[in-house]
N, C-alpha and C positions, 0 to 999 in steps of 0.2 A: 530369743530368733524370732526375726522377723519372715514371717513367709512371702517371700516373692512373688509365689506364682498364685494365692492369692491378693496380692496386691492390683497384681497384671491380670487380673478373674483369665487368666488359663491351666491346662489342666500342668500338668506333672509332665505328659509326654509331649508338649506341646513344640511343634518344631522350631526353629529359628526363623522364621517368615511369620508363624505366629505369632510370636512375642513381639516383633518387632510390630507389627502392625495393631497388638492390642497398646503398645508404648504410646502410637503413635495418637490414637484415639485418646489413650489420656492425656498424654502432654499438650493433645490440643486444648480437651478441656479446662487443666488443672492449670496451663503455664501461667504466671503472675503478669505477664504483659496483655494476656486475656481479661483478666478481672478472676484468677485462681488463686489456690491457696498454696504459697510457697512450702510449706512444711508438704503437703500432700504432695506437691510438685519433685519435691529433692526426694522424698521416697519412691513416687514412680519411676526418677530418673537412677536412682540405687538400684530398683529390682532389676529393670533393665541392663544394667549396664553389667549385673553380674551373670544374667541368662542368657545374655546374648554370646556372651563369650566361653567356648567351649570349657574351656580351664575352668575357671573361674566354676560354670554351672557343675562341672565333676566334682569340685572340691565344697562347693555349697550344699550339694546334694549329699557328700557325705559326710558331713558335718552334722549336717539335718541327720543321718539316721544315726550317726554314731557318738556324735556330739563333736565338743573341738577342744584338743588339751591344752592349750593354752592360747586365747586371744585378748585379753585382758582388758577387755573393751578399748582396747589400741589398733594399733595396727593403719595399713594404709588406708582409705574413703576412697571409692570407688568413685568418677570423675565423669564429666559428660564423655560424650564418644563426639569429638569436631563432625564427623566424617556424618555422623547422620544427622546431627542438628543441625548443620551448616545446611543439607539438604531439604532435610522438612520443612524450618522456620525462613526459605529465603522466599516463603510469599507471601509471609505474616505483613512484608513492610514494605517499604521502596527501597532505593538506591542505599540510601544510608546504612541499611545492616539493623544487626542490633549489639546491645552487650547487657549480660546477666551474670550478676557475682554471684559465685557458689563459695556456701561454708560446709566444712565438713564435722562429721562428730567429734574429731580431734580440737578442731578450732583453725584449721589450717583452710584460709581464703581461693579461690581461685577465679580469674574473670576468664569467662568465656567471651571475647570475641568471634565475630560475623560479618565482615562488610565483604557484602557483593560489589563486583568490580564487573563493571561496563568491558565487554570486550573491545581490546584497542586494535585498531586497524587502520590504512588511508581509506580516505571516506571517494565517493563518488562523484563523480565532478555534474552539474547540469548546465546547458546552454540551453537557448531557446533561437531556433533557427524560424525567419520568416519569407517566406515565399510568394507572388499570387496567383491563384488560380489560373491565370494566364502560362505561368509556368506551368504549374501543375499538370498540365494537357499532356505535358512531354514529362520521359525521362532526362534526368538535370544532373550533373557532379557540382557540386559546391565545396568550395575550400573553405573554411572558419577558422578563424586563431582565438584560445581563449586562454584565461590566464588563471593559474596553477592557485591553493591555497601559499606553496610556496611562493610565489610569483616569480616562477618562471613563465612564459609563455609559450605555449603548446601551440600545432596545426592540425587539422583533420580534414579528410576529403571523403566528405556525405555521397555515397548515391543515391537520387533521390527517387525510388518510380512512381512512372505515371499514373496519377490517379492519386495521387497520396492523399491520407485525408488529414485534417485537422487533427494537432495532439497525439500525434503517432509519435513515439520513440525508439528514437534509434540507439543501440549498444554498443560502443567499442573498449572491448574489456582490455585492463589492464592500459588506458589512457587517462586515467583519474586523478586524484592526489598519488603526492610522492615524498610527505612531509618526514615521515616514520623511516626511519632507515631502517633495512633488512623486513620488510614489509612488504605483502604484494600491493601495487598498485592498487588504488582505485580503478572503478570503469566512467567511461565519459555517456552521459546520455543526452541526447542532441533532443530535443524534442519541437517538432514542427510544429508551426504556425501557420495555415495556407490561409492567405486574406482576398477578400472579394477584389475584383478590381475590374475595369472597363466596362464598366454597367453592366456588370453581374454577379451578379452572388449564387450562392453555392447551399445545396439541403443535400445532407448527404451523398451521392453520384449523381442530382441534377443540377439540370444550371438556370437562371431564371433571371429574365430582364423583359424589359418592359420596350413598349413602342406607342407612341403617340400620333392620331390620324385626325381628321378633319370629319365633322358629323357627315360632309356629302361622301366620303371617303367611304365610311362605316356602311352610310345606306346605298352607295353601288354596289360595294365591293370594291378592294383595292387591294394590288399586290405592290410590295417594296423588299429592295436589300438588306441583307444584313450578314453584318462583318461576325463570324465566330469567334470565339478565345486562339482557333488554330488558324486565323487568319484566311478564313476559306471566307468566298462571298457566296450566300445563298437565296432562294427567291422567298417569302412566306408570302403567301396570298389568305386575304381577311373575305371573309366570304361576307355577300350583301346582305344587310341587317343586324350585321354585328353591335351589340350593348358594349356599352360601357364596363370594363373592366372583366372583358372575357379574355380568356386564357388559351391559343393556342400550344395543343403542343408538339412538337417535333420529335418525333421517337429517334434513339440512337442517334442525336448531336450532344450529347451533358457527358461529363467526364468518363475517363476510359476505364474501364472496370478490370477485363481481363485482355491483354492486348496481342494476346494469340489468335484467342476467342472471338477477336474485336467484337465486347461485349460493351456497350455505354452507357451510362445513362439516359434522359429527355432532357431535352431543350423546350422551359414552357416561358411563352412571350404573353404575358400581358400587357392588353390593349387600351387603353386610354385616347377618350373621344376627344376632343378640343371643340366648341362651338364658338364659333365667330363673331364677332361683333358687325354688322349689316347694315347697312342704310337701310331708309325708309322707305328707298325705289328697289332693293334687293328684297326688301322683307315683303311687299305686295307682291313681287316674282313669285317669291315662294308659298303665298298667301293663293297666289292665283293657279297653282302647279293642281 
C-alpha cells in the first residue's frame, strides 16, 4: 500500500491545512502543464484526495494498520477535487482556463475542466465634458446628453464647482449601461476638460497671460487695463526699466481654490516689448538723448 503521508511529505498527525498546503506546493512543482511528471502528479493528487477527506483518511489509516479484507485492486479511484483545483490553478493561465485528462487505475477516464469566467455586469459609461477656464471661474450647472450601449439616449445634469481642475471625474451611480436585464446599472463617469480661453492659460490654480508694450513704455514705466476672466477690469503697473520677458505677479487673482475662505491662485502677466521701426529723424533724436 502506498504511503500517502510520505508522498505528500507530511506527518501522520498533519492537519487538513498542512495536507492541502503540502499538496499545493507539490502540485505546482509536478503539474504536467508546467513540465512535471504526469504519474507523479497523479500520485500526489491521489494522496491528497484521500487524506483531505476525514472519512477516507480514517479508512486509509485503518487499512494501513489492520489491512483490507477485500480490495481486489479495483474499487473507485479518487478523482480531482474540482473546488481546490479551480482555486489553485486559476492563476496559471489566462481567461481561457485549462483542461486536464485524468485516468484512474481501473482504466476509467475523467476530463477535468476549469473555465475562468469573467464577472458579468453592466458597464460604466464614460463621457467627456469641455468647459473654458472662464466658465470654470464660477459654479456651473450643465446638462449633457449621452447614448447608452443599448442605444437609448439619456440626460444628466452636472453641478460643476468653481475652480474645477482639468481631468476631474464626476461619478453618477446607476446612470450607466443597462443592457443586461436584472443586473444593476453601471455608473456614468463624466470627465472634465478645462480649456484655455480669452488669452489665458492655466497651470494648477494659477493663470497666465501676455501683454505687449513698446520699448518707450518699458523704459518710462507704464500702466494698462487688463480684463480678467471674471470680467473685471484691473490696472497693472509696469515698473520703469522693465526688461523683455519680465513676469508680473498679481496675487490672489487666479483660479478659485476655496470660495468660503476666498482663497485663489495667482495671475502672472508676461511682458513682451515691441521695438518700433523709427525714421532717421527719430533715431537722431534718440541718439541726442
